[in-house]
C-alpha angles and dihedrals in degrees: 000000000000143000133071103235122053126183119231132189096221139031122279117255121208120200119192102221095167131000105165115126125237095347138012112288130212092265103028143035120237122276118327131136126182121211121193136175140159123245124175093341094310126109114226122200128192128176126216103208128334107219131176114311094006099109092066094050091044090065089066088065107032145350104270089212088070098058117127099201145343125223115202116200091198142334104261110124094247088065105036114015098103091064083086092061092043088053089056091048093049093045103042108025104137096212109026123057117207111248101231125305120325116238113240118187109199145138118291113287098031095130092056092042094054091041090057091050091047097048127072109194094019142357111290122203118249094179091100087077104021130059108204124209120189115234120230129197109269089002117145135210135176124219110182106298094351120097110193131192119187122214123195107234137187116278135122091262131037104292138170139200119212130224108198124193121193119169106315095335129095128196122191116200114186099194109199113333147131123225111304140152093258092068092074098062090034094057104027112126094352119158088217132014113202101199136190110243103169097132131070113217100224094047111030109063100163113109133210095044116073143356124247120220089259095050091047090053092045090053092050092049092047091050091056132215097046111151102192135019121203122181119215143159091063111163117229091246089065127081102232090208089063089054090048092049091052091052092045090062087069110019112085096209137043114312108221126207120214113242127196113258091015115144121205126188112212126206137144120252 
């Protein structure tokens, strides 16, 4: 798999499987976003993250056995933990055999990280069902119609945002990050920016962890050419309307809030 820009025959669809920040909330699992598109009569499906609680909700939208790849922004549990459950499904499903190993693009050390979460008395391998590929800053991969470029972003652990091109549409997903130089090329000209908004400006003063609504909007404005801004990764202890109001002080258009089970069709004007 190689190349940053793939050509699709249909628009990219984004389904918000889970958008709760830091842990599953009462109305939403933790981070998980399903991308789908048709190419040459075949439906391709890629996940961005698979955090706690997301595997259950994912089954409302697709058969997880039919995924083509998973992209992990980083290795905190709220973005990767349900790979353990998917491993059980792929290994022990009584009626559906997994078709080879599933490609997982993730920061270095993902195989050991998921193996530790999967095991009880010791780390257990999950590489019988997953094929792990280490992400690199500005590195690109192609999965069917999806051309993906990873950008190293600013978080306490190795973390990446993803710029995904499909046909004429571009999605920018920040993953977890604070303001950093990588956000400009990540977001520039995107049809939709799906932005971390876990922090509230007046309360959360620590830097290098998350964006606030305002900082997310500032990054999108600075990048230029962004058509839509959608805030996500909002913990249940936050009022999402506060995050939206902070962003609205800067963003010239409508500030959208990710909602679980929401489906968005992406296309360029």
